[in-house]
C-alpha positions as CSV (number, residue, x, y, z in Angstrom):
1,X,-26.2,-8.9,-10.6
2,X,-26.9,-5.6,-8.8
3,X,-24.8,-4.3,-6.0
4,X,-27.7,-4.4,-3.5
5,X,-28.2,-8.1,-4.2
6,X,-24.7,-9.0,-2.9
7,X,-24.3,-11.1,0.3
8,X,-22.7,-9.0,3.0
9,X,-20.3,-7.9,4.3
10,X,-18.3,-7.5,1.1
11,X,-15.9,-5.2,-0.6
12,X,-17.2,-3.1,-3.4
13,X,-15.0,-1.0,-5.7
14,X,-16.3,1.6,-8.1
15,X,-14.5,1.0,-11.4
16,X,-14.7,4.5,-12.7
17,X,-13.1,5.9,-9.5
18,X,-10.5,3.2,-9.5
19,X,-9.4,4.1,-13.1
20,X,-9.5,7.8,-12.3
21,X,-7.2,7.2,-9.2
22,X,-4.8,5.1,-11.2
23,X,-4.6,7.7,-14.0
24,X,-4.3,10.7,-11.7
25,X,-1.2,9.4,-9.8
26,X,0.4,8.1,-13.0
27,X,0.0,11.6,-14.4
28,X,1.6,13.2,-11.3
29,X,4.6,10.9,-11.8
30,X,4.8,11.5,-15.5
31,X,4.6,15.3,-15.1
32,X,7.4,15.1,-12.5
33,X,9.6,13.1,-14.7
34,X,9.9,10.1,-12.4
35,X,8.7,6.5,-12.7
36,X,5.8,5.1,-10.8
37,X,6.1,1.7,-9.0
38,X,2.8,1.1,-7.3
39,X,2.7,-0.8,-4.0
40,X,0.3,-3.7,-4.3
41,X,0.0,-4.4,-0.6
42,X,-3.2,-2.3,-0.9
43,X,-5.2,-4.4,-3.4
44,X,-3.2,-7.7,-3.5
45,X,-4.9,-8.4,-6.9
46,X,-3.0,-9.2,-10.1
47,X,-5.8,-7.7,-12.4
48,X,-5.4,-4.3,-10.7
49,X,-1.7,-4.5,-10.8
50,X,-2.0,-5.0,-14.6
51,X,-4.3,-2.0,-14.8
52,X,-1.5,0.1,-13.1
53,X,1.1,-1.3,-15.5
54,X,-1.0,-0.6,-18.5
55,X,-1.4,3.0,-17.3
56,X,2.4,3.4,-17.4
57,X,3.8,2.0,-14.1
58,X,7.3,0.5,-14.6
59,X,6.9,-2.3,-12.1
60,X,5.4,-3.3,-8.8
61,X,6.4,-3.0,-5.2
62,X,5.3,-5.6,-2.6
63,X,5.5,-5.9,1.2
64,X,6.1,-9.6,1.5
65,X,7.6,-12.5,-0.5
66,X,4.1,-14.1,-0.7
67,X,2.7,-11.1,-2.5
68,X,5.6,-11.2,-4.9
69,X,4.9,-14.9,-5.7
70,X,1.3,-14.1,-6.5
71,X,2.2,-11.2,-8.7
72,X,4.9,-13.2,-10.5
73,X,2.5,-16.1,-11.1
74,X,0.3,-13.6,-13.0
75,X,3.1,-12.7,-15.3
76,X,4.1,-9.3,-13.9
77,X,7.8,-8.6,-14.6
78,X,9.7,-6.1,-12.4
79,X,9.0,-6.7,-8.7
80,X,10.5,-4.9,-5.7
81,X,10.2,-6.6,-2.4
82,X,10.4,-3.6,-0.1
83,X,11.0,-5.7,3.0
84,X,13.9,-7.7,4.5
85,X,14.0,-11.4,3.5
86,X,15.4,-13.4,6.5
87,X,15.5,-17.1,7.1
88,X,16.3,-20.3,5.2
89,X,12.8,-21.1,4.0
90,X,12.2,-17.6,2.7
91,X,15.6,-17.4,1.0
92,X,14.9,-20.7,-0.9
93,X,11.6,-19.3,-2.0
94,X,13.3,-16.1,-3.1
95,X,15.7,-18.1,-5.3
96,X,12.8,-19.9,-7.0
97,X,11.1,-16.6,-7.6
98,X,14.2,-15.0,-8.9
99,X,14.7,-17.7,-11.4
100,X,11.5,-16.8,-13.2
101,X,10.9,-13.0,-12.5
102,X,12.9,-9.8,-12.3
103,X,13.1,-9.4,-8.5
104,X,14.9,-6.9,-6.4
105,X,15.0,-7.0,-2.5
106,X,15.4,-4.3,0.1
107,X,18.1,-4.8,2.7
108,X,19.3,-2.7,5.7
109,X,21.7,-5.2,7.4
110,X,24.7,-7.3,6.7
111,X,22.8,-10.4,8.0
112,X,20.0,-10.0,5.5
113,X,22.3,-9.2,2.6
114,X,24.7,-12.1,3.4
115,X,21.8,-14.5,3.6
116,X,20.7,-13.5,0.1
117,X,24.2,-13.6,-1.2
118,X,25.1,-17.0,0.1
119,X,21.8,-18.6,-1.1
120,X,22.1,-16.9,-4.5
121,X,25.7,-18.1,-5.0
122,X,24.6,-21.7,-4.2
123,X,21.8,-21.2,-6.8
124,X,24.3,-19.8,-9.4
125,X,22.5,-16.4,-9.7
126,X,23.0,-12.8,-8.6
127,X,20.1,-11.0,-6.9
128,X,19.8,-7.2,-7.2
129,X,19.3,-5.5,-3.8
130,X,18.6,-1.9,-2.8
131,X,19.8,-0.5,0.5
132,X,17.0,1.0,2.6
133,X,17.8,4.2,4.5
134,X,15.7,5.7,7.2
135,X,14.5,9.3,6.4
136,X,13.4,9.9,10.0
137,X,10.4,7.6,10.3
138,X,12.1,5.3,12.7
139,X,11.0,2.0,11.3
140,X,13.5,-0.1,9.2
141,X,16.3,1.4,7.2
142,X,20.0,2.0,8.0
143,X,20.8,5.5,9.3
144,X,22.3,7.8,6.6
145,X,25.9,8.9,7.0
146,X,28.6,6.8,8.7
147,X,26.3,3.8,9.4
148,X,25.3,3.6,5.7
149,X,28.9,3.8,4.6
150,X,29.9,1.1,7.1
151,X,27.1,-1.2,5.9
152,X,28.0,-0.6,2.3
153,X,31.6,-1.4,2.9
154,X,30.5,-4.7,4.4
155,X,28.5,-5.6,1.4
156,X,31.3,-4.9,-1.1
157,X,32.8,-8.4,-1.0
158,X,29.5,-10.2,-1.3
159,X,29.3,-11.9,-4.7
160,X,25.7,-13.2,-4.8
161,X,24.1,-9.7,-4.7
162,X,24.4,-6.6,-6.8
163,X,23.7,-3.3,-4.9
164,X,21.9,-1.2,-7.6
165,X,19.6,1.1,-5.7
166,X,18.4,3.0,-2.6
167,X,15.0,3.2,-1.2
168,X,13.3,5.2,1.6
169,X,9.9,5.5,3.2
170,X,9.0,8.7,5.0
171,X,6.0,7.5,6.9
172,X,6.1,10.6,9.1
173,X,4.2,12.3,6.2
174,X,1.1,10.9,7.8
175,X,1.7,13.0,10.9
176,X,1.8,16.3,9.0
177,X,-1.3,18.4,9.1
178,X,-0.6,20.8,6.2
179,X,0.5,20.6,2.6
180,X,3.5,22.7,3.5
181,X,4.6,19.9,5.9
182,X,3.9,17.1,3.4
183,X,5.9,18.9,0.7
184,X,8.7,19.4,3.1
185,X,8.7,15.6,3.9
186,X,8.7,14.8,0.2
187,X,11.7,17.1,-0.4
188,X,13.6,15.7,2.6
189,X,13.0,12.1,1.7
190,X,14.2,12.5,-1.8
191,X,17.2,14.6,-0.9
192,X,18.3,12.1,1.8
193,X,17.9,9.1,-0.6
194,X,19.7,10.9,-3.4
195,X,22.6,11.7,-1.0
196,X,22.7,8.1,0.1
197,X,22.8,7.0,-3.6
198,X,25.7,9.3,-4.3
199,X,27.6,8.1,-1.2
200,X,27.2,4.5,-2.5
201,X,28.4,5.5,-6.0
202,X,31.5,7.0,-4.5
203,X,32.2,3.6,-3.0
204,X,31.9,2.0,-6.4
205,X,28.3,0.7,-6.4
206,X,26.4,1.2,-9.7
207,X,23.4,2.8,-8.2
208,X,20.7,3.3,-10.8
209,X,17.5,3.5,-8.8
210,X,16.4,6.0,-6.0
211,X,13.0,4.9,-4.8
212,X,10.9,7.1,-2.5
213,X,7.3,8.2,-1.9
214,X,3.9,7.2,-0.5
215,X,0.3,8.2,-1.2
216,X,0.3,11.3,1.2
217,X,3.2,12.9,-0.7
218,X,2.4,11.7,-4.2
219,X,0.9,15.2,-5.0
220,X,4.4,16.6,-4.4
221,X,6.2,14.3,-6.8
222,X,7.7,17.4,-8.6
223,X,9.5,18.1,-5.3
224,X,11.3,14.8,-5.3
225,X,14.5,16.0,-6.8
226,X,17.0,13.2,-7.5
227,X,14.4,10.4,-7.1
228,X,14.0,8.0,-10.1
229,X,10.8,6.4,-8.9
230,X,7.9,6.8,-6.6
231,X,6.2,4.1,-4.6
232,X,2.5,4.7,-3.7
233,X,-0.2,2.2,-2.9
234,X,-3.4,3.3,-1.1
235,X,-4.2,5.8,-3.9
236,X,-6.0,3.1,-5.9
237,X,-8.8,2.8,-3.5
238,X,-8.5,5.6,-1.0
239,X,-9.7,5.6,2.6
240,X,-10.3,7.9,5.6
241,X,-6.6,7.9,6.4
242,X,-5.8,9.4,3.0
243,X,-8.6,11.9,3.4
244,X,-7.0,13.0,6.7
245,X,-3.6,13.2,5.0
246,X,-5.1,15.5,2.3
247,X,-4.1,13.0,-0.4
248,X,-7.7,12.2,-1.5
249,X,-11.3,13.4,-1.1
250,X,-14.2,11.3,0.1
251,X,-15.6,11.4,-3.4
252,X,-12.4,9.8,-4.8
253,X,-12.5,6.8,-2.4
254,X,-13.3,3.9,-4.7
255,X,-13.6,1.1,-2.1
256,X,-16.5,0.7,0.3
257,X,-17.7,-2.1,2.5
258,X,-21.3,-3.1,1.8
259,X,-23.1,-4.1,5.1
260,X,-26.5,-5.0,6.2
261,X,-28.3,-3.6,9.3
262,X,-29.0,-6.7,11.4
263,X,-30.3,-5.1,14.6
264,X,-32.1,-2.0,15.8
265,X,-31.8,-2.5,19.6
266,X,-32.4,1.1,20.5
267,X,-33.8,4.2,18.7
268,X,-30.4,5.8,18.5
269,X,-28.5,2.6,17.7
270,X,-28.2,0.2,14.7
271,X,-25.9,-2.8,14.4
272,X,-24.4,-3.9,11.1
273,X,-22.9,-7.3,10.1
274,X,-19.2,-6.3,10.0
275,X,-16.8,-5.7,12.9
276,X,-13.1,-5.9,13.4
277,X,-12.9,-9.1,11.3
278,X,-13.7,-6.9,8.4
279,X,-12.8,-3.3,9.2
280,X,-9.9,-4.2,11.6
281,X,-8.9,-1.8,14.4
282,X,-6.1,-0.2,12.4
283,X,-5.7,3.5,12.0
284,X,-7.2,6.5,13.6
285,X,-10.9,7.6,13.7
286,X,-12.4,9.5,10.8
287,X,-11.1,13.1,10.3
288,X,-14.6,14.3,9.7
289,X,-16.1,13.1,13.0
290,X,-17.8,10.0,11.8
291,X,-15.9,7.5,14.0
292,X,-14.5,4.3,12.6
293,X,-15.8,4.8,9.1
294,X,-18.0,7.0,6.9
295,X,-21.4,5.9,5.9
296,X,-21.9,7.0,2.3
297,X,-24.9,9.3,1.9
298,X,-25.4,9.4,5.7
299,X,-22.7,11.8,7.0
300,X,-24.5,12.3,10.3
301,X,-24.2,8.6,11.3
302,X,-21.3,7.8,13.6
303,X,-19.6,4.4,13.1
304,X,-19.1,4.3,16.9
305,X,-17.3,1.0,17.6
306,X,-16.6,-2.6,16.5
307,X,-16.1,-5.9,18.1
308,X,-15.4,-9.0,16.1
309,X,-18.7,-9.5,14.2
310,X,-20.7,-6.3,15.0
311,X,-20.4,-2.7,13.9
312,X,-22.4,-0.3,16.1
313,X,-23.8,2.9,14.6
314,X,-25.0,5.9,16.6
315,X,-27.9,7.5,14.9
316,X,-29.0,11.1,15.1
317,X,-32.8,11.8,15.1
318,X,-32.9,12.3,11.3
319,X,-31.4,8.8,10.7
320,X,-33.6,6.7,13.0
321,X,-35.7,5.4,10.2
322,X,-33.1,2.8,9.4
323,X,-34.6,-0.7,9.5
324,X,-33.3,-4.2,9.9
325,X,-32.3,-5.4,6.4
326,X,-31.3,-2.0,5.1
327,X,-28.0,-1.9,3.2
328,X,-25.2,0.7,3.8
329,X,-21.8,1.4,2.3
330,X,-19.0,2.4,4.6
331,X,-15.6,3.9,3.6
332,X,-13.1,2.3,6.0
333,X,-10.4,4.0,8.0
334,X,-7.7,1.8,6.3
335,X,-8.5,0.0,3.1
336,X,-5.3,-2.1,2.9
337,X,-6.2,-3.9,6.1
338,X,-9.8,-4.5,5.0
339,X,-8.6,-6.1,1.7
340,X,-6.6,-8.6,3.6
341,X,-9.6,-9.7,5.5
342,X,-11.9,-10.8,2.6
343,X,-11.6,-13.1,-0.3
344,X,-13.0,-11.1,-3.3
345,X,-13.5,-7.6,-4.6
346,X,-16.8,-6.8,-6.3
347,X,-16.1,-4.3,-9.1
348,X,-19.0,-2.2,-10.0
349,X,-20.2,0.2,-12.8
350,X,-22.9,2.2,-11.1
351,X,-25.1,-0.2,-9.4
352,X,-24.1,-3.2,-11.6
353,X,-21.5,-5.7,-10.5
354,X,-19.3,-6.1,-13.6
355,X,-16.6,-8.4,-12.3
356,X,-15.6,-10.4,-9.1
357,X,-11.8,-10.3,-8.5
358,X,-10.2,-12.8,-6.3
359,X,-7.8,-11.2,-3.8
360,X,-5.0,-13.6,-4.7
361,X,-2.6,-12.1,-2.2
362,X,-4.9,-12.2,0.8
363,X,-3.2,-13.7,3.8
364,X,0.1,-14.0,1.9
365,X,2.1,-12.4,4.8
366,X,5.1,-14.7,4.8
């Protein structure tokens, strides 16, 4: 089948670009002497996770327990759940998962750690956990210094867990507008995580892993002194958020949404068959002035706005030849959110669809 024969809207991924992205970031990690643990929240697809592992990744990071279950079912080994696991139902699922896969869980509170410990003791196993520290992003993560030490001391008596690592996520790298700033964030994140690891070692914890990083700072892996691994996810596909962050170019973006023009209600306006139920409203507008997306090959078109089922394009005079039925490809603002909205990825080699991948982790947000 040819790409232009696909029913729309649909996700299209250029296989050559996908492979190049995987190889590029693996090479950055290898040259820096740290391991790569890709975050599969971006693609949610076991086949792509295996491509990353085959390229040299040591394991996989996930955002939710449901994603971990999907990846484990596909036979992937080392899995980090970089998210607190809270609640009886989830803890029972975690134990079933830990019985068949190598699973580590992030914690930043006594409550979350104690829940894992108690459930693990009842199951007769020990679950590795990594303490998450906040490097200034202000999301989850215990504050470094006295609060970290206090939490660690509370975890010392817990028998159902083994504290073996530290992780951090400096999401403030997305707010930096220069490579100097992004490099500074990478250095700070790694230094803070390394200092936290040392503080835990002094309390007697056998800390082996120091996990940091994200796609915007992946180019600065060599600055991550003291880190043992880097977690990065969006690099596999790329999107306008990563273009804005300086992490990727438009030409490196492997994922597009194929859409059809379904209405030409005015000379300067076209409407396509994808709105917020495909593109979502996540993320900021295009850094290159094209609105809520970038129309490949048509840089003067503005993806002006979406509602649920409609995408409205503003057309300059030179683009007003668009007709109902024409196909367009749009690079989204945030590819991770788009992937979670659809069921399959159409993998292409040039204009030919070579494989259709089921997004097994789609909707697995629990």
